[in-house]
N, C-alpha and C positions, 0 to 999 in steps of 0.2 A: 341480433345477428347470430347466425348459426355457423359461421365459418370456424373451421378448426384452426386454432392458433397455438403457437408455442412462443415462449419468450424467455428472456433472461435479463438479469440485472448485472450489467458489466461493471466491474470495479477496476477499470484500467488505470494504470499509471500511478498507483500509490507506490512511492519509493521507486518509480521508474519501471515497474513490472506490471503488465496487464494480466488480469485474470477475471473469471466470472465468479461473482459472489453468490449468486442464486440463479436457478433456472428451472423451468417447468418441464423440460424434456431433454433427453440426451442429445437430440439433433441440435437444439438451440445451443447447448454447451459446445458441441463439436464445431458448429459454424462460427461461434464467437472465438473459440480457441484457435481455429485456423486463421482468423483475421489477426489475432494477436501475434501469431507466428509470422505472418506476412508483414505486419507493421502498418497495414492500411485496411480500410474498409469503412462502410457506412457507420458501424457502431463506434469505431474509433473517431471518425469525423464528428459524430454527434457528441461524444464525450469531450473531445478537445474544444469544440466550439460552444458547447452548452445549448445547441440548437436542435431542431428536429430535422432529420434527414429522411426524405421519402424515396423509396425504391418501389415504384408502382408495378414494375414488371421486371423481374430478375433476368428474364431471357433477353431483354433488349437494353439493359442499363449500359450507358456509355461511360459513366463516371468510374465504376468499379467492375469492369467486365469479368475479371477473374473471380471475384466474389459472386457475381451474378451467375456465372456458368456453374460453379460448385453448388450454389443454392438451388438453381433450377434443376440440376440433376437429382437433388434430394427431394424434389417436389415442392419447394418453396416458390410461390408465385410472386409474393411481394413482401417487403419488410418495412418496418417503421422504427428506426432507432430515435429515441427522444433523449436529449442530453439532460443530465441531472445537474442542476445549477448549485454546486457546492463551492462555497467561496474559499475553501482551504486547498491543500495540496492534493486532494483526491479528485480525480476526474471520473465521471461515470455516465452510463447511459442505460436506458431501459429499451430492450430490443424486442419487438413483436414481429413474429414470422407468420405469414398467412399462406395456407396451402390450397385455398380455392381461388377461383377467378374473382376479380374485383379488388377494390382497395378499401382501406378504412375510411369511413366518412369523417367529416370535420368534427362531429360530436365525439367520436372515438378518439380522434387526435387531441382534442381539447381535454378530454378525460385523462388521457395518458400524460399530458403536460402537467395537469394538476397533480396527478399521482407522483410525477417526477419531482415536483416541488416538495411534497411530503417525504419522499424518499431522501431528498437532499438534507432535510432536517435530521433524519435518522442517521445518515452517513456522517454529517457534521458532528453530531453528538457522539457517535462512536469514535470518530477521529480524535475529538477532544479528550474523551475518556482514555483512549489508548495512549495519548500523549502524556496525560497526567500520571497514568500507571508507570510508564517508562521513566518519566522524570523522578517519580518517587523511588523507583528501584535504583536509578543512578545516584540519587542523593544518599540513599542508604549505603551503597557501596562506597561513595565518597566519604561518608562519615566513618565507616569502618576503617577505610584506608587512613584517614586522618588520625584516628585513635592509635593504630599500630605504628604510624610514623612518629607520633608524639612519644610513644613508649620507647621506640628505638632511639630517639633523640635523648631521652632520659638515660638510657643505658650507656650511650656514647659519652654523654656529659660526665657520668660517673667514672667510666673506664678510661677515657682519654683526658679527663680533667680539663674540659674545654667549655666554651659558651654554647648555648643552644643554637646560635647562628652557625658556629663552626661545626657543630654536630650535624646540622642539616646539610651544610656544604659537603661534609664527609659522606653523607648518605647519597647525595646527588652525584658525587664523583664515583662512588662505587657502582651506582646504577648505570652511569654512562660507560664506565670501564667494562662492566659485565654485560652491557646491553640488555638489562633486565629492568622491569618496572620498579620504581622507587618503593612501592608498596611491598613487592616481593623481597627486596633487599631488607626492608624494615622488619618484615615478618621473620626472616631468617635470624636477624640479630636478636629479636625478642625471644624466639624459641631457644636459641643457644643460651641466652641469659637465664632462661627459666630452668634449663637443665644443669646449669653450673652453679 
């Protein structure tokens, strides 16, 4: 098939915000971004449903006439968003825009659907990796916070001659009174103890 096509891989709705993860031309990115701003369009329908959404003639589409009018003015004759079936919190679609007359045949549609399945695996792996990295960073911060809190409790036990439970209660009270994080209060106590 010698049709000139452009397309994009929409990565909408991760953390509630739609964006294009990859695209083969500026027009594809522009069309996708306009749909994200509008909050509707065939690419978002495909992403949300995980299905294929055909727009065989942008000039006469009744489902998304605003998208059709913008696309037709840009020379897009048809588009085919294919939902990427990712089972996690990421929704996506692969959007193919066609600039000549005619529509994609069933073989092309099936090929895009197979490709969408492979893209789903890559997106799912990326999401799992990103979640693991974020969890690791959060655990590291938590461990550092715990260490400084334990040090501050030790300082308070020595200075106030109280139990570790009372020292922790004192930290919590200071945190609430100052409207600051417990970790920050503990850091201040440890730093002052180190200087004195």
